[in-house]
KOLVEX-105273 format. One line per 5 residues: their letters; for each residue x, y, z of C-alpha. Coordinates in pm, 1 decimal, m for minus. Each point is the difference from the previous one (the first is absolute). Example, Ala and Ser with C-alpha at 12.3 -4.5 7.8 and 13.67 -1.06 7.14 Angstrom:
BEGIN
as = 1230.0/m450.0/780.0 | 137.0/344.0/m66.0 $
//
This chain:
BEGIN
mfsvf = m1815.3/839.6/m699.2 | 339.3/27.2/m112.1 | 121.7/m108.0/m363.7 | 264.9/m265.5/m33.7 | 202.5/279.9/m169.7 $
difki = 4.9/181.7/309.6 | 193.1/m259.5/144.8 | 240.7/m36.8/m301.6 | 128.8/342.0/m86.7 | 307.4/78.2/m197.0 $
gigps = 232.6/239.1/189.0 | 371.8/33.7/77.6 | 185.4/m147.0/296.5 | 128.0/m48.5/266.4 | m316.4/8.3/198.8 $
sshtt = m389.0/80.8/m109.3 | m71.7/136.1/355.1 | 321.9/236.1/m4.8 | 19.0/87.4/m358.5 | m320.4/m28.5/m201.2 $
gpmri = m206.9/116.6/292.1 | 205.9/300.2/88.8 | 14.5/99.2/m390.7 | m376.9/m19.9/m43.2 | m38.3/201.9/326.8 $
akrvl = 233.1/268.6/m120.7 | m155.5/49.1/m354.2 | m351.7/m30.3/147.6 | 41.1/278.8/265.1 | 157.5/220.4/m270.6 $
idade = m279.8/m39.8/m227.0 | m247.5/89.2/257.5 | 198.6/303.5/54.5 | 12.2/88.9/m358.6 | m384.9/m48.3/m47.9 $
kglla = m65.8/222.0/278.1 | 245.1/276.6/m136.9 | 255.5/m41.9/279.1 | 297.1/m130.8/m187.3 | 80.9/293.6/m206.7 $
ncdnv = 60.0/204.4/316.0 | 185.5/m264.0/183.2 | 383.7/76.0/50.9 | 53.9/m260.5/252.3 | m59.2/m373.0/67.3 $
ivelq = 65.4/m209.0/272.6 | m20.0/m407.6/m34.7 | m36.5/m139.2/380.5 | 57.4/m372.4/m27.9 | m111.8/m145.1/332.3 $
gslal = 60.2/m355.9/190.2 | 93.3/m266.6/m224.9 | 11.4/210.2/m318.9 | 297.1/194.5/205.3 | 154.5/m276.4/183.5 $
tgigh = 59.9/m208.5/m327.9 | m45.4/291.8/m219.1 | 345.9/28.3/m146.2 | 35.8/m369.0/m69.2 | m318.8/m24.5/m168.9 $
atdka = 43.3/303.6/m205.3 | m298.1/178.2/151.6 | 168.6/328.6/m30.3 | 66.4/m59.8/m360.0 | m345.0/m111.7/m80.8 $
siwgl = m168.1/305.0/216.9 | 194.6/235.6/m224.9 | m97.0/m158.2/m320.4 | m361.7/m14.9/98.2 | 40.6/411.3/76.5 $
mgfep = 155.0/m14.6/m364.6 | m324.0/m134.3/m143.4 | 135.9/m387.1/m74.0 | m217.9/m287.0/46.0 | 117.2/m355.3/101.2 $
etidc = m152.8/m169.1/m275.9 | 147.2/232.2/m271.9 | 302.4/137.1/136.2 | 296.9/35.2/m222.0 | 277.0/m102.7/248.5 $
elasr = 276.4/120.6/m180.4 | m159.7/343.8/m65.2 | m122.9/9.0/368.3 | 363.9/m72.9/126.2 | 138.0/284.6/m234.7 $
mlaet = m252.3/236.8/143.7 | 44.2/m83.3/360.9 | 388.0/43.4/m63.2 | m68.8/332.5/m142.0 | m235.4/108.0/302.1 $
ietkk = 265.7/m94.2/233.5 | 278.4/193.6/m189.4 | m215.9/326.7/m59.8 | m208.7/m18.3/305.2 | m319.6/68.2/m221.0 $
ikllg = m296.0/m208.2/m97.1 | m271.6/32.5/m241.4 | m321.7/m106.1/193.8 | m222.5/m215.0/m219.1 | 259.4/104.3/m286.2 $
kyeia = m162.4/336.8/m7.5 | 90.9/232.7/309.1 | 374.9/66.4/75.6 | 85.4/33.3/343.5 | 320.2/1.8/233.0 $
fdtkk = 30.1/m365.8/156.9 | 275.8/m151.0/218.2 | m36.9/m360.4/2.1 | 157.3/m34.6/348.8 | m194.9/281.9/140.9 $
hvdlr = m335.3/m49.8/m156.0 | m38.7/m376.4/34.4 | m15.9/m38.9/393.9 | 58.9/m330.3/117.5 | m207.2/m7.2/323.2 $
gdiip = 71.2/m363.4/125.4 | m87.0/154.4/361.9 | m364.0/40.6/m109.3 | m200.0/m333.9/31.6 | m354.3/56.7/m143.1 $
eihpn = m275.7/m142.9/191.7 | m223.8/m76.2/m324.6 | 269.1/m175.7/m199.3 | 367.2/m27.7/31.8 | 57.1/143.4/m353.9 $
gmaik = m81.4/348.1/28.4 | 92.9/280.8/m236.3 | m101.1/382.6/39.8 | 28.6/231.9/m294.9 | 25.7/387.3/80.5 $
lfkgd = m18.4/260.6/m236.4 | 108.4/362.3/89.6 | m8.7/360.1/m146.0 | 272.6/161.6/187.1 | m93.0/m87.2/378.4 $
nllle = m355.1/m52.6/m93.7 | m133.1/m355.5/6.1 | m204.8/m59.4/m322.9 | m80.4/m371.4/22.3 | 78.8/m271.7/230.6 $
qvfys = m91.0/m371.6/m78.9 | 48.8/m321.1/190.4 | m11.2/m313.8/m170.3 | 108.1/m345.9/70.8 | 152.0/m265.1/m208.9 $
tgggf = m203.6/m327.4/97.1 | 210.7/m274.8/m177.0 | 5.9/m114.3/m362.0 | m26.2/350.6/m146.5 | m321.7/89.2/133.4 $
iasre = m32.8/325.8/180.9 | m258.6/147.0/240.5 | m41.1/366.4/135.0 | m24.9/68.6/383.9 | m346.9/99.0/m33.2 $
qlsrp = m103.9/m351.2/m154.5 | 197.4/m209.2/247.9 | m150.0/196.0/287.0 | m360.8/m81.8/m113.0 | m132.5/m320.0/103.5 $
lsndi = m53.1/m254.9/m286.7 | 186.1/220.4/m218.6 | 233.3/m150.5/m267.4 | 295.5/82.2/m230.9 | m30.3/211.2/m303.7 $
vkrrk = m127.1/m228.2/m258.2 | m335.4/112.0/m154.9 | m247.8/m191.6/m193.6 | m271.7/133.6/m190.0 | m133.5/m343.9/m77.3 $
ktpfe = m137.6/m274.9/267.2 | 153.1/m336.2/m87.7 | m243.5/m263.4/m16.7 | 181.7/m252.2/254.9 | 102.8/226.5/298.0 $
ftsat = 206.7/m186.0/292.8 | 187.5/114.0/292.4 | 88.5/m321.2/131.9 | 120.5/m351.8/m132.7 | m327.5/m123.5/146.6 $
ellkl = m207.5/214.4/m205.1 | 209.8/m84.3/m289.8 | m66.2/m361.0/28.5 | m369.6/38.8/55.4 | m17.3/201.2/m312.5 $
ckkhn = 181.6/m270.8/m200.0 | m229.1/m260.2/120.4 | m311.6/195.0/m33.2 | 70.1/83.5/m371.3 | 210.8/m322.9/m84.0 $
lnifd = 302.5/196.8/m61.9 | 385.7/m55.6/48.1 | 186.7/298.1/153.1 | 141.7/103.4/m346.1 | m347.0/m0.1/m170.8 $
lalkn = m132.1/231.5/261.9 | 302.6/220.1/11.4 | m32.4/34.7/m373.4 | m346.6/91.9/7.8 | 78.1/287.5/264.5 $
edslr = 263.4/112.6/m233.9 | m220.9/m15.1/m297.6 | m254.7/249.7/187.4 | 280.7/262.3/48.4 | 120.8/m10.6/m381.4 $
prert = m27.2/m149.1/m324.3 | 147.3/m348.5/m7.2 | 271.8/100.3/m250.7 | 149.8/251.3/254.7 | 13.0/m253.4/254.6 $
eahlr = 182.3/m249.0/m238.9 | 229.9/291.2/m52.9 | 53.4/50.8/350.2 | 79.0/m349.7/61.6 | 254.9/12.5/m282.0 $
dvwaa = 154.3/325.9/122.0 | 50.9/m168.2/334.6 | 162.3/m305.5/m89.7 | 214.9/176.7/m253.0 | 124.6/245.8/306.6 $
mnssi = 53.5/m309.7/219.2 | 182.7/m182.9/m281.5 | 210.2/289.1/m102.8 | 118.0/37.0/354.1 | 89.2/m378.5/24.3 $
erglh = 208.8/46.5/m332.0 | 181.3/299.1/117.1 | 91.8/m153.5/334.4 | 113.9/m343.3/m192.4 | 246.5/217.3/m204.2 $
tkgil = 143.1/254.0/224.2 | 301.8/m27.8/222.8 | 170.6/239.4/232.9 | m57.4/118.2/364.0 | m343.0/135.7/113.1 $
pggln = m9.9/378.5/114.1 | 2.2/114.3/353.8 | 321.1/m80.1/204.0 | m59.5/m377.4/101.5 | 205.2/m119.2/m334.1 $
vkrra = m247.8/m279.0/m59.6 | 82.2/m180.3/m313.2 | m264.6/m83.8/m268.5 | m38.0/m359.8/m6.0 | m279.0/m85.7/m235.8 $
svlfe = 207.7/43.8/m315.7 | 280.1/m226.7/161.3 | m264.8/m281.7/77.0 | m178.1/28.9/m329.1 | 333.2/m75.8/m180.9 $
slnat = 76.5/m269.6/232.8 | m337.0/m155.6/m62.5 | 30.1/34.6/m373.2 | 355.7/m151.6/m4.1 | m83.0/m317.2/217.8 $
paqdl = m347.8/m128.4/m121.8 | m132.6/m247.6/247.7 | m301.8/m206.8/63.7 | m11.9/m29.6/360.7 | m328.7/107.0/174.3 $
erlfd = 178.5/264.9/231.2 | 75.5/208.7/m344.1 | m345.8/148.9/41.9 | 123.2/187.8/328.1 | 298.5/132.6/m210.6 $
wlnvy = m245.5/161.9/m257.4 | m225.7/145.5/217.0 | 286.0/143.8/224.7 | 181.7/149.4/m325.1 | m325.8/158.0/m142.8 $
amavn = m124.2/133.6/329.8 | 357.5/130.3/65.6 | 25.2/167.7/m336.5 | m292.1/236.7/62.3 | 85.7/78.4/331.1 $
eenav = 344.7/103.5/m93.3 | m151.9/238.7/m259.3 | m236.0/92.9/265.7 | 285.7/85.2/215.2 | 164.5/247.7/m283.7 $
ggkvv = m340.7/180.6/m40.0 | m89.3/m176.2/m299.7 | m345.4/m47.3/m137.4 | m186.8/m276.9/169.5 | m376.0/m87.6/84.2 $
taptn = m137.8/6.4/343.7 | m75.7/m339.7/71.3 | m158.5/118.0/235.8 | 314.0/223.0/98.1 | 314.2/70.9/m147.6 $
gasgl = 193.4/m170.3/295.3 | m187.0/m307.7/m102.3 | 11.1/40.0/m377.7 | 216.2/m315.7/m86.6 | m221.0/m261.1/151.9 $
ipali = m285.8/m14.4/m242.3 | 217.7/76.5/m335.5 | 216.4/m310.0/89.7 | m311.7/m232.1/39.1 | m143.8/142.4/m313.8 $
kyyca = 332.1/m40.6/m208.8 | 59.8/m345.4/115.2 | m354.1/m143.9/m6.9 | m161.5/196.9/m261.6 | 245.7/140.3/m230.1 $
negft = 281.7/m234.1/m80.0 | m44.9/m255.1/m271.7 | m308.9/32.3/m211.7 | m74.1/345.5/102.5 | m225.9/197.3/m228.8 $
dadcl = m153.0/362.2/8.7 | m353.8/m200.7/68.7 | 129.2/m92.6/321.4 | m21.4/396.0/130.7 | m355.6/m12.4/m120.2 $
pngki = m267.8/m30.0/312.3 | m46.6/m391.8/m71.1 | 344.3/m50.9/m43.3 | 239.0/m128.1/260.9 | 140.7/371.1/53.7 $
gkfll = m301.0/160.5/m7.4 | m169.9/m234.1/247.2 | 286.7/1.6/217.2 | m3.0/401.1/35.1 | m389.5/3.9/26.2 $
vagsi = 35.9/m259.7/281.9 | 292.1/140.0/187.1 | m148.9/343.2/m16.4 | m320.9/m88.6/129.1 | 174.0/m146.4/300.8 $
giiyk = 205.7/337.9/27.3 | m313.3/187.4/30.7 | m130.2/m180.3/276.3 | 342.8/74.8/187.1 | m46.5/357.1/m86.3 $
qrasl = m335.0/29.2/113.9 | 30.8/m196.9/325.5 | 352.7/91.7/94.6 | 301.2/165.8/m160.0 | 261.5/m36.6/m260.4 $
sgaem = 240.5/232.3/184.6 | 323.6/m131.2/140.4 | 3.6/307.4/241.2 | m320.7/m96.3/134.1 | m6.5/m400.2/m14.0 $
gcqge = 373.3/m99.6/m43.3 | 107.1/m206.5/m269.3 | m295.6/m234.1/31.5 | m201.3/285.9/m158.2 | 231.8/m10.3/m289.5 $
vgvac = 170.7/m321.8/m102.1 | m269.5/m179.9/211.3 | m267.6/133.9/m186.6 | 183.8/m61.2/m333.6 | 60.6/m365.8/115.2 $
smgaa = m370.5/m35.4/56.8 | m110.9/173.2/m330.0 | 265.7/m229.3/m185.2 | m119.9/m314.2/171.6 | m365.5/86.4/m120.6 $
glcai = 101.3/65.1/m348.3 | 197.7/m318.9/m40.9 | m299.5/m198.2/140.3 | m224.7/153.3/m230.4 | 204.6/m95.6/m299.4 $
wggsa = 62.1/m341.9/128.8 | m384.8/m32.1/m15.5 | m69.7/41.0/369.2 | m383.2/84.4/114.2 | m69.7/340.7/154.2 $
tqieh = 23.7/m169.7/333.1 | 337.3/m151.8/m60.8 | 112.9/334.5/m121.7 | m106.3/167.7/321.5 | 178.2/m278.3/185.8 $
aaeia = 324.5/45.3/m205.7 | m2.7/370.9/107.3 | m88.2/m68.2/355.5 | 290.9/m271.1/23.5 | 258.0/251.1/m140.7 $
mehnl = m86.4/275.1/237.3 | m19.4/m226.9/289.0 | 354.1/m84.0/m25.3 | 100.8/380.4/m48.1 | m152.3/136.9/320.6 $
gltcd = 203.7/216.8/200.3 | 267.0/71.7/m304.2 | 167.6/324.9/115.4 | 133.0/284.8/m243.1 | 340.5/81.0/104.9 $
pvggl = 221.9/96.8/m316.6 | 368.5/58.3/83.7 | 104.9/362.0/m70.4 | m350.5/92.9/m93.5 | 69.0/m177.7/m347.3 $
vqipc = m257.7/m219.4/m180.4 | 288.8/m258.7/m33.1 | 59.4/m210.8/316.3 | m205.4/m217.1/81.5 | m261.6/121.6/m263.9 $
ierna = 155.2/m138.1/m301.1 | 74.0/m376.4/129.7 | m342.0/m2.9/193.0 | m172.4/47.5/m350.1 | 148.8/m306.7/m128.7 $
igavk = m87.0/m188.0/315.7 | m346.9/129.6/0.9 | m44.3/m137.8/m366.7 | 91.1/m350.8/110.2 | m217.4/12.3/299.9 $
aansa = m303.9/99.7/m244.3 | 48.5/m285.2/m217.9 | 13.3/m231.9/294.9 | m322.7/150.1/136.3 | m183.8/m29.9/m330.3 $
rlalm = 103.6/m374.1/m17.7 | m108.2/m60.3/371.8 | m362.6/162.5/m82.1 | m25.2/m207.0/m316.4 | 76.6/m321.0/196.5 $
sdgeh = m325.3/87.8/207.0 | m367.5/2.0/m45.0 | m30.0/368.0/88.1 | m90.3/m24.3/340.3 | 221.6/101.8/277.6 $
kvtld = 5.2/148.3/348.5 | 106.2/343.5/m35.6 | m143.6/246.7/m260.6 | 172.4/263.1/m185.2 | m202.7/250.7/160.0 $
qviet = 104.4/m125.4/346.7 | 374.1/16.9/m114.5 | m37.0/349.7/m170.7 | m149.7/123.8/350.4 | 297.7/m176.7/182.7 $
mrqtg = 246.8/166.8/m225.7 | m161.5/341.9/78.6 | m1.6/m40.9/367.1 | 374.2/m156.1/m1.2 | 115.2/332.7/m205.4 $
ldmss = m179.5/224.8/239.5 | 156.2/m174.4/302.8 | 367.8/5.5/m161.5 | 239.7/234.6/136.5 | 36.9/276.2/m248.3 $
kyket = 370.8/m46.9/5.1 | m81.6/m335.4/m230.5 | m213.8/185.4/m245.4 | 193.7/157.1/m264.7 | 197.2/259.4/228.7 $
slggl = 353.3/m169.0/0.6 | 6.6/37.0/372.8 | 5.3/m355.7/98.8 | 53.0/m345.8/m100.3 | 255.4/m67.6/m305.3 $
avnvv = 9.2/377.5/m51.5 | 200.3/60.3/335.0 | 168.8/m356.9/20.1 | 154.4/m3.3/m334.9 | 304.8/243.5/m7.7 $
ec = m15.4/203.0/m334.7 | 284.3/m48.8/m254.7 $
//
């Protein structure tokens, strides 16, 4: 079993699979080498980015994230200003301190090798780290960034029934690997999904730590909204995309209105604010990925954290706490049964999953039963099936920013539809997740985070 907080992780943009994952991989390999006594003898390191990590690596800042991992930075705690200064020094001096301790020669253009010609069979986000002493290979390890900041070694993914690197010392009381199992547990123990999720989290850590995690996750989400709402300018990368959230926010505040359609405007502006921050490499929360990081915060901001909001709403029984516990539980099922990787599933595995999670969270705080929550999650994904991931210029900007806004509106509608039913429906969440998985496997690789098809080739870069 995963924890809800394996799904909601704090990191930096613009892509959890292309920044958070590679940063973790680079640091993990060097720590392993250091523990084996190899790093002190190393005088050359090669980072080989394969498949999608190479094809969209520059636009997704994978090269920078990999170097920061070599330096010893971690996604959750990285000081972006310090990291940027150290990267500039490395580029200028052609030297790097591995894990902040061992200085060696390092040319960013030479030692970060973009191998877009290598499409790994196991997973499209492959990354090899090679350590040398002269011409002698000291260590080579291959890892994969499997979406949402999760990573796995080649050995793990090569073994049947292996899983990502998330180790648990304690067994949770209510383990589920499907929505069917989750609903059976809820019925058997007379629990709603958020109650069951909380009991699982309580088995992993003291309640006060879970409460602190919930507060931290929402604080990071809300901070990314606020930064996005109050920052103007042009997004980096060469497309010359203007930040729009701040302008829309000013317009909404200047012309208050009571028309019902105004809720679309607020969901749009909140989602776009987060994803504009993600596009500049700011701190966001994987929800369940960085590319889909704006959808769930927008829903929470509008429906849970506007008028009358108090800190108690972040507690497990508060609106935000319930939302995150339920949404995270749905995300866990997607992680177990399919994938959260745009390079593996297309954007149905990112914004599609976020929409499904968001619909479930909203349904829960609106009083939905466990079966209605499952229905809301199913509706949302059913109408995201086949969504491609074709970022223009390899940047997480077009269509990613607007797609989060559209997804937020779709999630709210899915929750409303589910609440209008008695919970019974023809298509189950497990069936739609399996359909998503099969669709992702059948989808041409050029439509899965490679910038080789779709909008990426039909839109001329500015």
